[in-house]
VOLUM-752043 format. One line per field, with one value per atom (N, C-alpha, C, O): residue number from 1; atom name; x, y, z. Coordinates in steps of 0.1 Angstrom, whole numbers, plus 2048, in hexadecimal, padded with zeros to 3 digits. Atoms other than C-alpha are relative to their C-alpha. Layout:
BEGIN
k c(NUM, ...) .
a c(CA, ...) .
u c(X, ...) .
v c(Y, ...) .
w c(Z, ...) .
//
This chain:
BEGIN
k c(1, 1, 1, 1, 2, 2, 2, 2, 3, 3, 3, 3, 4, 4, 4, 4, 5, 5, 5, 5, 6, 6, 6, 6, 7, 7, 7, 7, 8, 8, 8, 8, 9, 9, 9, 9, 10, 10, 10, 10, 11, 11, 11, 11, 12, 12, 12, 12, 13, 13, 13, 13, 14, 14, 14, 14, 15, 15, 15, 15, 16, 16, 16, 16, 17, 17, 17, 17, 18, 18, 18, 18, 19, 19, 19, 19, 20, 20, 20, 20, 21, 21, 21, 21, 22, 22, 22, 22, 23, 23, 23, 23, 24, 24, 24, 24, 25, 25, 25, 25, 26, 26, 26, 26, 27, 27, 27, 27, 28, 28, 28, 28, 29, 29, 29, 29, 30, 30, 30, 30, 31, 31, 31, 31, 32, 32, 32, 32, 33, 33, 33, 33, 34, 34, 34, 34, 35, 35, 35, 35, 36, 36, 36, 36, 37, 37, 37, 37, 38, 38, 38, 38, 39, 39, 39, 39, 40, 40, 40, 40, 41, 41, 41, 41, 42, 42, 42, 42, 43, 43, 43, 43, 44, 44, 44, 44, 45, 45, 45, 45, 46, 46, 46, 46, 47, 47, 47, 47, 48, 48, 48, 48, 49, 49, 49, 49, 50, 50, 50, 50, 51, 51, 51, 51, 52, 52, 52, 52, 53, 53, 53, 53, 54, 54, 54, 54, 55, 55, 55, 55, 56, 56, 56, 56, 57, 57, 57, 57, 58, 58, 58, 58, 59, 59, 59, 59, 60, 60, 60, 60, 61, 61, 61, 61, 62, 62, 62, 62, 63, 63, 63, 63, 64, 64, 64, 64, 65, 65, 65, 65, 66, 66, 66, 66, 67, 67, 67, 67, 68, 68, 68, 68, 69, 69, 69, 69, 70, 70, 70, 70, 71, 71, 71, 71, 72, 72, 72, 72, 73, 73, 73, 73, 74, 74, 74, 74, 75, 75, 75, 75, 76, 76, 76, 76, 77, 77, 77, 77, 78, 78, 78, 78, 79, 79, 79, 79, 80, 80, 80, 80, 81, 81, 81, 81, 82, 82, 82, 82, 83, 83, 83, 83, 84, 84, 84, 84, 85, 85, 85, 85, 86, 86, 86, 86, 87, 87, 87, 87, 88, 88, 88, 88, 89, 89, 89, 89, 90, 90, 90, 90, 91, 91, 91, 91, 92, 92, 92, 92, 93, 93, 93, 93, 94, 94, 94, 94, 95, 95, 95, 95, 96, 96, 96, 96, 97, 97, 97, 97, 98, 98, 98, 98, 99, 99, 99, 99, 100, 100, 100, 100, 101, 101, 101, 101, 102, 102, 102, 102, 103, 103, 103, 103, 104, 104, 104, 104, 105, 105, 105, 105, 106, 106, 106, 106, 107, 107, 107, 107, 108, 108, 108, 108, 109, 109, 109, 109, 110, 110, 110, 110) .
a c(N, CA, C, O, N, CA, C, O, N, CA, C, O, N, CA, C, O, N, CA, C, O, N, CA, C, O, N, CA, C, O, N, CA, C, O, N, CA, C, O, N, CA, C, O, N, CA, C, O, N, CA, C, O, N, CA, C, O, N, CA, C, O, N, CA, C, O, N, CA, C, O, N, CA, C, O, N, CA, C, O, N, CA, C, O, N, CA, C, O, N, CA, C, O, N, CA, C, O, N, CA, C, O, N, CA, C, O, N, CA, C, O, N, CA, C, O, N, CA, C, O, N, CA, C, O, N, CA, C, O, N, CA, C, O, N, CA, C, O, N, CA, C, O, N, CA, C, O, N, CA, C, O, N, CA, C, O, N, CA, C, O, N, CA, C, O, N, CA, C, O, N, CA, C, O, N, CA, C, O, N, CA, C, O, N, CA, C, O, N, CA, C, O, N, CA, C, O, N, CA, C, O, N, CA, C, O, N, CA, C, O, N, CA, C, O, N, CA, C, O, N, CA, C, O, N, CA, C, O, N, CA, C, O, N, CA, C, O, N, CA, C, O, N, CA, C, O, N, CA, C, O, N, CA, C, O, N, CA, C, O, N, CA, C, O, N, CA, C, O, N, CA, C, O, N, CA, C, O, N, CA, C, O, N, CA, C, O, N, CA, C, O, N, CA, C, O, N, CA, C, O, N, CA, C, O, N, CA, C, O, N, CA, C, O, N, CA, C, O, N, CA, C, O, N, CA, C, O, N, CA, C, O, N, CA, C, O, N, CA, C, O, N, CA, C, O, N, CA, C, O, N, CA, C, O, N, CA, C, O, N, CA, C, O, N, CA, C, O, N, CA, C, O, N, CA, C, O, N, CA, C, O, N, CA, C, O, N, CA, C, O, N, CA, C, O, N, CA, C, O, N, CA, C, O, N, CA, C, O, N, CA, C, O, N, CA, C, O, N, CA, C, O, N, CA, C, O, N, CA, C, O, N, CA, C, O, N, CA, C, O, N, CA, C, O, N, CA, C, O, N, CA, C, O, N, CA, C, O, N, CA, C, O, N, CA, C, O, N, CA, C, O, N, CA, C, O, N, CA, C, O, N, CA, C, O, N, CA, C, O, N, CA, C, O) .
u c(808, 800, 809, 80C, 7F7, 816, 7FA, 802, 806, 7FD, 800, 7FD, 800, 800, 80E, 80F, 7F3, 825, 802, 7FB, 7FE, 831, 80E, 818, 7F2, 84F, 803, 7FC, 7FC, 860, 80B, 816, 7F6, 872, 806, 7FF, 7F8, 88D, 802, 803, 7FD, 891, 810, 817, 7F1, 8B4, 806, 811, 7FB, 8B9, 801, 80C, 7FF, 8B1, 80B, 812, 7F6, 8C7, 80E, 817, 7F3, 8E5, 802, 80E, 7FE, 8DF, 804, 80D, 7FD, 8DF, 80E, 815, 7F3, 8FD, 80C, 816, 7F6, 911, 801, 80C, 800, 906, 808, 80F, 7F9, 912, 80F, 817, 7F2, 933, 807, 812, 7FA, 939, 802, 80C, 800, 931, 80B, 812, 7F5, 949, 80D, 817, 7F4, 964, 804, 80F, 7FE, 960, 804, 80D, 7FC, 961, 80E, 815, 7F2, 981, 80A, 815, 7F7, 991, 801, 80C, 800, 987, 808, 810, 7F9, 994, 80F, 817, 7F1, 9B6, 805, 811, 7FC, 9B8, 802, 80C, 7FF, 9B2, 80C, 812, 7F4, 9CC, 80D, 816, 7F4, 9E5, 802, 80D, 7FF, 9DD, 805, 80D, 7FB, 9E2, 80F, 817, 7F2, A04, 808, 813, 7F9, A0E, 802, 80D, 7FF, A06, 80A, 813, 7F7, A19, 80F, 818, 7F3, A37, 806, 811, 7FB, A39, 804, 80E, 7FC, A39, 80D, 815, 7F4, A52, 80D, 818, 7F4, A69, 805, 811, 7FB, A6B, 7FF, 807, 801, A5F, 7FC, 7F8, 804, A58, 7F1, 7E9, 80D, A39, 7F7, 7EB, 807, A2F, 7FC, 7F3, 804, A2E, 7F6, 7ED, 808, A1F, 7F1, 7E8, 80D, A01, 7F6, 7EB, 80A, 9F0, 7FE, 7F2, 802, 9F6, 7F8, 7EF, 808, 9E8, 7F2, 7E8, 80D, 9CA, 7F9, 7ED, 805, 9C5, 7FC, 7F2, 802, 9C8, 7F4, 7EC, 80C, 9AF, 7F3, 7E9, 80C, 997, 7FB, 7F0, 803, 999, 7FA, 7F1, 806, 993, 7F2, 7EA, 80D, 975, 7F6, 7EB, 808, 966, 7FE, 7F3, 801, 96E, 7F7, 7EF, 808, 95E, 7F2, 7E9, 80E, 93F, 7FA, 7EE, 805, 93B, 7FE, 7F4, 801, 942, 7FB, 7F1, 803, 93F, 7F3, 7EC, 80C, 921, 7F5, 7EA, 809, 911, 7F9, 7EE, 805, 90D, 800, 7FB, 7FF, 915, 7F3, 7F1, 80C, 8F3, 7F6, 7F7, 80B, 8D4, 7F8, 7F7, 808, 8BF, 807, 801, 7F8, 8DC, 806, 80F, 7F9, 8E5, 7FE, 808, 802, 8D5, 807, 80C, 7FA, 8E2, 80F, 816, 7F2, 905, 804, 80E, 7FE, 902, 801, 80B, 800, 8F9, 80C, 812, 7F6, 913, 80E, 816, 7F3, 930, 800, 80B, 801, 924, 804, 80B, 7FD, 926, 80F, 815, 7F1, 949, 808, 812, 7F9, 953, 800, 80A, 801, 946, 808, 80F, 7F7, 957, 80F, 816, 7F2, 978, 803, 80E, 7FE, 975, 801, 809, 800, 96D, 80C, 812, 7F4, 98A, 80C, 815, 7F5, 9A1, 800, 80B, 801, 995, 805, 80D, 7FB, 99B, 80F, 816, 7F2, 9BD, 808, 812, 7FA, 9C6, 800, 80A, 801, 9BA, 809, 810, 7F8, 9CC, 80F, 817, 7F1, 9EE, 806, 812, 7FA, 9F1, 7FB, 7FF) .
v c(7F4, 800, 80C, 812, 7F5, 81B, 80E, 817, 7F3, 837, 803, 80E, 7FE, 831, 804, 808, 7FD, 839, 80F, 817, 7F2, 85A, 803, 7FD, 7FB, 86C, 80C, 816, 7F4, 883, 808, 802, 7F8, 89F, 809, 811, 7F8, 8B0, 80E, 810, 7F2, 8D5, 801, 7F8, 7FD, 8E4, 7FF, 7FA, 800, 8E9, 7F2, 7EF, 80E, 8C5, 7F9, 7F1, 807, 8B9, 804, 7FB, 7FB, 8CF, 7FA, 7F6, 805, 8C3, 7F1, 7ED, 80E, 89E, 7FE, 7F5, 801, 8A3, 803, 7FC, 7FD, 8B4, 7F5, 7F2, 80A, 89A, 7F3, 7ED, 80C, 87D, 803, 7FA, 7FD, 88F, 800, 7FB, 801, 893, 7F1, 7ED, 80E, 86E, 7F9, 7F1, 806, 864, 804, 7FC, 7FB, 87A, 7F8, 7F4, 808, 868, 7F2, 7ED, 80E, 846, 7FF, 7F6, 801, 84E, 803, 7FC, 7FE, 85C, 7F3, 7F0, 80D, 83C, 7F6, 7EE, 80A, 827, 802, 7F9, 7FD, 839, 7FD, 7F8, 803, 835, 7F1, 7EC, 80F, 80F, 7FB, 7F2, 804, 80C, 803, 7FB, 7FC, 81F, 7F6, 7F2, 80A, 807, 7F3, 7EC, 80D, 7E9, 801, 7F8, 7FE, 7F8, 7FF, 7FA, 801, 7FB, 7F2, 7EE, 80E, 7D7, 7F8, 7F1, 807, 7CB, 804, 7FC, 7FB, 7E1, 7FA, 7F6, 806, 7D3, 7F1, 7ED, 80E, 7AF, 800, 7F7, 800, 7B7, 804, 800, 7FB, 7C9, 7F5, 7F6, 80B, 7A9, 803, 7FE, 7FE, 7B6, 7F3, 7E9, 80C, 79E, 7FC, 805, 804, 789, 805, 808, 7FB, 794, 80E, 813, 7F2, 7B8, 801, 809, 7FF, 7B2, 7FB, 802, 806, 79C, 80A, 80C, 7F7, 7B4, 80D, 812, 7F4, 7D2, 7FD, 805, 804, 7C0, 7FE, 802, 802, 7B6, 80D, 80F, 7F2, 7DA, 807, 80D, 7F9, 7E7, 7F9, 800, 807, 7CC, 804, 806, 7FC, 7D6, 80E, 811, 7F3, 7FA, 800, 807, 801, 7F0, 7FB, 7FF, 805, 7DC, 80B, 80D, 7F5, 7FA, 80A, 80F, 7F7, 811, 7FB, 802, 806, 7F9, 800, 803, 801, 7F4, 80E, 810, 7F3, 819, 808, 80E, 7F8, 828, 7F8, 7FC, 807, 80D, 7F9, 7F6, 806, 7FC, 80A, 807, 7F4, 81F, 800, 804, 800, 81B, 80F, 811, 7F2, 841, 808, 813, 7F9, 84A, 801, 7FA, 7FF, 854, 7F3, 7EC, 80C, 839, 7F3, 7E9, 80B, 822, 801, 7F9, 7FD, 82F, 7F4, 7F0, 80B, 813, 7F3, 7EC, 80C, 7F8, 801, 7F7, 7FE, 807, 7FE, 7F8, 801, 809, 7F2, 7EE, 80E, 7E4, 7F9, 7F0, 807, 7D9, 803, 7FA, 7FC, 7ED, 7FB, 7F8, 805, 7E3, 7F1, 7ED, 80F, 7BE, 7FE, 7F5, 801, 7C4, 803, 7FC, 7FC, 7D4, 7F4, 7F1, 80C, 7B7, 7F4, 7EE, 80B, 79E, 803, 7FA, 7FC, 7B1, 7FE, 7F8, 801, 7B2, 7F1, 7ED, 80E, 78D, 7F9, 7F1, 806, 783, 805, 7FD, 7FA, 79A, 7F9, 7F6, 806, 78A, 7F1, 7ED, 80E, 766, 800, 7F7, 800, 76F, 803, 7FD, 7FD, 77F, 7F4, 7F2, 80B, 761, 7F5, 7EF, 80B, 748, 803, 7FB, 7FC, 75B, 804, 803, 7FC, 768, 7F7, 7F9) .
w c(800, 800, 800, 80B, 802, 7F3, 804, 808, 7FD, 7FA, 80F, 813, 7F1, 820, 805, 811, 7FC, 821, 802, 7FB, 7FE, 82F, 7FD, 802, 803, 821, 808, 807, 7F8, 839, 7F9, 7F6, 807, 828, 80B, 812, 7F6, 83D, 7FB, 7EF, 804, 83E, 7FF, 803, 802, 837, 80E, 810, 7F2, 85D, 805, 80B, 7FB, 865, 7F9, 7FF, 808, 849, 805, 807, 7FB, 856, 80E, 811, 7F2, 87A, 7FF, 806, 801, 870, 7FA, 7FE, 806, 85A, 80A, 80A, 7F6, 876, 80B, 80F, 7F6, 88F, 7FB, 802, 806, 878, 7FE, 800, 801, 871, 80D, 80E, 7F3, 896, 805, 80B, 7FD, 89B, 7F9, 7FE, 808, 87F, 805, 806, 7FA, 88E, 80D, 80F, 7F4, 8AF, 7FE, 804, 804, 89F, 7FB, 7FE, 805, 88C, 80B, 80B, 7F4, 8AC, 808, 80D, 7F8, 8BF, 7F8, 7FF, 808, 8A2, 801, 803, 7FF, 8A3, 80E, 80F, 7F2, 8C9, 801, 807, 7FF, 8C5, 7F8, 7FC, 808, 8AA, 808, 808, 7F8, 8C1, 80B, 80E, 7F5, 8DE, 7FB, 802, 806, 8C7, 7FD, 7FF, 803, 8BC, 80C, 80C, 7F3, 8E0, 804, 808, 7FD, 8E6, 7F7, 7FD, 809, 8C7, 803, 802, 7FD, 8D0, 80D, 80D, 7F4, 8F3, 7FE, 803, 803, 8E6, 7F8, 7FA, 808, 8CB, 807, 803, 7F9, 8E3, 80A, 80F, 7F8, 8F8, 80F, 817, 7F2, 919, 807, 801, 7F7, 936, 7FE, 7FD, 801, 933, 80B, 809, 7F4, 956, 7FF, 806, 803, 949, 7F5, 7F5, 80C, 927, 802, 7FE, 7FF, 931, 807, 801, 7F9, 94A, 7F7, 7F7, 808, 933, 7F3, 7F0, 80C, 914, 804, 7FD, 7FB, 929, 803, 800, 7FD, 934, 7F3, 7F2, 80D, 910, 7F9, 7F2, 806, 904, 807, 800, 7F9, 91F, 7FC, 7FA, 805, 914, 7F2, 7EF, 80E, 8F0, 800, 7F8, 7FF, 8FA, 804, 7FE, 7FC, 90C, 7F5, 7F2, 80B, 8EF, 7F4, 7EF, 80A, 8D6, 803, 7FB, 7FC, 8EA, 800, 7FC, 7FE, 8F1, 7F3, 7F1, 80C, 8CF, 7F4, 7ED, 80C, 8B4, 802, 7F8, 7FE, 8C4, 804, 808, 7FE, 8C9, 80E, 80F, 7F3, 8EE, 806, 810, 7FC, 8F1, 7FC, 801, 804, 8E1, 80B, 815, 7F7, 8F2, 802, 7F8, 7FD, 902, 803, 805, 7FD, 909, 80D, 811, 7F3, 92B, 80A, 810, 7F7, 93F, 7FC, 804, 806, 928, 803, 807, 7FE, 92A, 80F, 813, 7F2, 950, 804, 80B, 7FC, 954, 7FA, 801, 807, 93B, 807, 80A, 7F9, 94B, 80E, 814, 7F2, 96E, 800, 809, 801, 963, 7FE, 803, 803, 955, 80C, 80F, 7F3, 976, 80A, 810, 7F6, 98B, 7FB, 803, 806, 973, 803, 807, 7FD, 977, 80E, 811, 7F1, 99D, 803, 80C, 7FD, 99D, 7FC, 803, 805, 988, 808, 80B, 7F7, 99C, 80D, 813, 7F3, 9BC, 7FF, 808, 802, 9AF, 7FE, 803, 803, 9A2, 80D, 80F, 7F4, 9C3, 80A, 810, 7F7, 9D7, 7FC, 804, 805, 9C1, 801, 805, 801, 9BD, 80E, 80F, 7F3, 9E1, 80A, 816) .
//
Protein backbone atom coordinates (compact mmCIF):
# COMPACT_ATOMS: atom_id res chain seq x y z
CA UNK A 1 0.00 0.00 0.00
CA UNK A 2 2.21 2.73 -1.29
CA UNK A 3 -0.30 5.51 -0.60
CA UNK A 4 0.03 4.91 3.18
CA UNK A 5 3.75 5.71 3.34
CA UNK A 6 4.88 9.00 4.75
CA UNK A 7 7.86 10.78 3.26
CA UNK A 8 9.63 13.08 5.72
CA UNK A 9 11.38 15.95 4.01
CA UNK A 10 14.07 17.56 6.12
CA UNK A 11 14.54 21.28 6.23
CA UNK A 12 17.96 22.76 5.53
CA UNK A 13 18.52 23.35 9.25
CA UNK A 14 17.68 19.71 10.10
CA UNK A 15 19.95 18.51 7.31
CA UNK A 16 22.86 20.65 8.57
CA UNK A 17 22.29 19.49 12.16
CA UNK A 18 22.31 15.80 11.19
CA UNK A 19 25.34 16.33 8.97
CA UNK A 20 27.29 18.02 11.80
CA UNK A 21 26.23 15.36 14.30
CA UNK A 22 27.39 12.55 12.01
CA UNK A 23 30.68 14.35 11.29
CA UNK A 24 31.33 14.68 15.03
CA UNK A 25 30.52 11.00 15.53
CA UNK A 26 32.87 10.00 12.71
CA UNK A 27 35.64 12.17 14.17
CA UNK A 28 35.20 10.44 17.54
CA UNK A 29 35.27 7.01 15.90
CA UNK A 30 38.47 7.83 14.02
CA UNK A 31 40.13 9.19 17.15
CA UNK A 32 39.14 6.05 19.06
CA UNK A 33 40.44 3.87 16.24
CA UNK A 34 43.76 5.74 16.30
CA UNK A 35 44.01 5.26 20.07
CA UNK A 36 43.38 1.53 19.71
CA UNK A 37 46.04 1.23 17.00
CA UNK A 38 48.47 3.07 19.28
CA UNK A 39 47.67 0.71 22.18
CA UNK A 40 48.23 -2.27 19.89
CA UNK A 41 51.58 -0.85 18.77
CA UNK A 42 52.60 -0.46 22.40
CA UNK A 43 51.82 -4.14 23.03
CA UNK A 44 53.72 -5.31 19.94
CA UNK A 45 56.70 -3.10 20.79
CA UNK A 46 56.90 -4.51 24.31
CA UNK A 47 56.88 -8.07 22.99
CA UNK A 48 59.42 -7.29 20.26
CA UNK A 49 61.72 -5.53 22.74
CA UNK A 50 61.90 -8.70 24.80
CA UNK A 51 60.66 -7.39 28.13
CA UNK A 52 60.01 -9.81 30.96
CA UNK A 53 56.86 -11.93 30.68
CA UNK A 54 55.87 -10.83 34.18
CA UNK A 55 55.80 -7.23 32.94
CA UNK A 56 54.27 -7.84 29.51
CA UNK A 57 51.27 -9.98 30.49
CA UNK A 58 49.63 -7.56 32.96
CA UNK A 59 50.22 -4.58 30.69
CA UNK A 60 48.81 -6.38 27.63
CA UNK A 61 45.77 -7.44 29.65
CA UNK A 62 45.28 -3.84 30.79
CA UNK A 63 45.59 -2.54 27.21
CA UNK A 64 43.15 -5.23 26.03
CA UNK A 65 40.65 -4.19 28.71
CA UNK A 66 40.94 -0.56 27.64
CA UNK A 67 40.33 -1.56 24.03
CA UNK A 68 37.25 -3.59 24.98
CA UNK A 69 35.77 -0.60 26.79
CA UNK A 70 36.56 1.72 23.87
CA UNK A 71 35.04 -0.68 21.35
CA UNK A 72 31.89 -1.15 23.40
CA UNK A 73 31.48 2.52 24.13
CA UNK A 74 32.18 3.99 20.70
CA UNK A 75 31.87 1.32 18.03
CA UNK A 76 28.85 -0.40 19.58
CA UNK A 77 27.26 3.06 20.08
CA UNK A 78 26.91 2.74 23.84
CA UNK A 79 27.65 6.46 24.11
CA UNK A 80 24.33 7.38 22.48
CA UNK A 81 21.17 8.43 24.24
CA UNK A 82 19.05 5.69 25.77
CA UNK A 83 21.96 3.36 26.48
CA UNK A 84 22.86 4.66 29.92
CA UNK A 85 21.27 1.87 31.94
CA UNK A 86 22.63 -0.82 29.62
CA UNK A 87 26.12 0.65 29.83
CA UNK A 88 25.84 0.92 33.61
CA UNK A 89 24.95 -2.76 34.03
CA UNK A 90 27.55 -3.91 31.52
CA UNK A 91 30.38 -1.92 33.07
CA UNK A 92 29.23 -2.91 36.57
CA UNK A 93 29.39 -6.56 35.53
CA UNK A 94 32.85 -6.05 34.10
CA UNK A 95 33.94 -4.41 37.36
CA UNK A 96 32.57 -7.28 39.46
CA UNK A 97 34.27 -9.81 37.14
CA UNK A 98 37.57 -7.92 37.47
CA UNK A 99 37.32 -7.82 41.26
CA UNK A 100 36.46 -11.54 41.33
CA UNK A 101 39.42 -12.51 39.15
CA UNK A 102 41.71 -10.23 41.18
CA UNK A 103 40.47 -11.84 44.39
CA UNK A 104 41.08 -15.38 43.14
CA UNK A 105 44.52 -14.48 41.79
CA UNK A 106 45.41 -12.88 45.12
CA UNK A 107 44.18 -15.89 47.09
CA UNK A 108 46.04 -18.39 44.87
CA UNK A 109 49.35 -16.53 44.54
CA UNK A 110 49.69 -15.19 48.09
